[in-house]
C-alpha positions in Angstrom: 112.1 -9.1 64.2 108.5 -7.6 64.7 105.2 -9.3 65.4 104.1 -7.8 62.5 106.2 -9.3 60.5 105.5 -12.7 61.7 102.0 -12.2 60.6 102.9 -11.6 56.7 105.3 -15.0 57.1 103.5 -18.5 55.7 102.9 -21.5 56.5 104.2 -24.8 55.2 101.6 -28.0 54.4 103.1 -31.3 54.2 100.3 -33.2 51.9 102.3 -35.9 51.4 101.1 -38.2 53.4 97.7 -37.7 53.3 97.7 -37.9 49.3 99.3 -40.9 49.5 96.3 -41.9 52.2 94.0 -40.3 49.3 95.1 -42.3 46.8 95.0 -45.6 48.8 90.9 -44.9 49.2 90.1 -44.4 45.7 91.9 -47.7 45.1 89.5 -50.4 45.7 91.2 -52.7 48.4 91.5 -56.5 47.6 89.2 -58.9 49.8 91.4 -60.4 52.8 92.5 -63.8 52.2 91.2 -64.0 48.7 93.7 -65.4 46.1 94.9 -63.6 43.1 93.5 -64.3 40.3 95.4 -67.3 38.2 97.8 -65.7 35.4 98.0 -68.4 33.1 99.6 -69.4 29.1 96.4 -67.8 28.1 96.6 -64.6 30.0 99.9 -63.9 28.5 99.7 -64.1 24.8 96.3 -62.3 25.1 98.1 -59.6 26.5 101.0 -59.5 24.1 98.3 -59.6 21.5 96.8 -56.8 22.8 99.8 -54.3 22.8 100.8 -55.8 19.6 96.9 -54.3 18.3 97.0 -51.4 20.5 99.9 -50.5 18.9 98.8 -51.2 15.2 95.8 -48.8 16.3 93.3 -51.5 16.0 92.5 -51.4 20.1 91.9 -48.3 22.2 93.8 -46.7 25.2 92.5 -48.1 28.3 92.9 -45.0 29.9 92.0 -42.3 27.3 89.7 -44.7 25.1 91.8 -43.0 22.2 92.9 -45.5 19.8 96.5 -45.8 20.0 99.2 -44.8 17.4 100.3 -46.7 14.9 104.1 -47.9 15.9 104.9 -50.4 13.4 108.6 -51.4 15.1 107.0 -52.0 18.4 103.8 -54.0 16.5 106.4 -56.1 14.8 108.5 -56.7 18.2 105.7 -57.8 20.0 104.7 -60.5 16.9 108.0 -62.3 17.4 108.0 -62.5 20.9 104.0 -64.3 20.0 106.2 -66.1 17.0 109.3 -67.0 20.0 106.9 -68.3 22.2 105.3 -70.3 19.7 108.5 -72.2 18.8 109.1 -72.8 22.1 106.2 -74.5 23.3 105.4 -76.6 20.6 104.4 -80.1 21.9 103.9 -78.8 25.5 100.5 -76.9 25.0 97.1 -78.3 25.3 94.7 -78.2 22.4 93.1 -74.6 23.8 96.1 -73.0 24.4 97.8 -74.0 21.1 94.7 -73.0 18.8 94.1 -69.6 21.1 98.2 -68.5 20.2 97.9 -69.8 16.6 94.5 -67.9 15.9 96.1 -64.2 17.6 99.2 -64.8 15.8 97.2 -64.8 12.8 95.1 -62.0 13.4 97.8 -59.9 14.5 99.9 -60.6 11.3 97.0 -59.7 9.5 96.7 -56.2 11.2 100.3 -55.9 10.7 100.0 -56.3 6.8 97.0 -54.2 6.9 99.0 -51.1 8.9 102.0 -51.8 6.4 100.5 -51.5 3.8 98.4 -48.1 4.9 102.0 -46.8 5.3 103.3 -46.7 1.7 
C-alpha cells in the first residue's frame, strides 16, 4: 500500500459511550438520599384507568399530545383488571380507596359504552 492509499481511508469513531453519557445528562438525576415516591393503591388504580381512557381516545398521548387510537379490546381488558381489583379487594380498602375505585370504574365504563356505540 502506498501512503496515498492511507490518506484516502476512513476513520471509525465509536460514539456508543458518549451517546449514553449525553442521554444520562439530559435526564434529571434524582436527588441523592431522597426517597422514591411511594406507590400506593390509588396510583395503581389511576394508572390502569388512565391507560383505559387513553385506549378509548379520551386522553392524549403524553409524548405527542395526540389523542390515543381507540382500541376497545385493550380498553375492555383494563376495565376487567379494575373489576378484578374491585372484587378481590372488597372489604380491605379504606373509604377513600373504595370510592376512588368505584368512581373510576364508573367513568371508564361510561366512556367504553360511548366508544362502543360510535364504533357501530
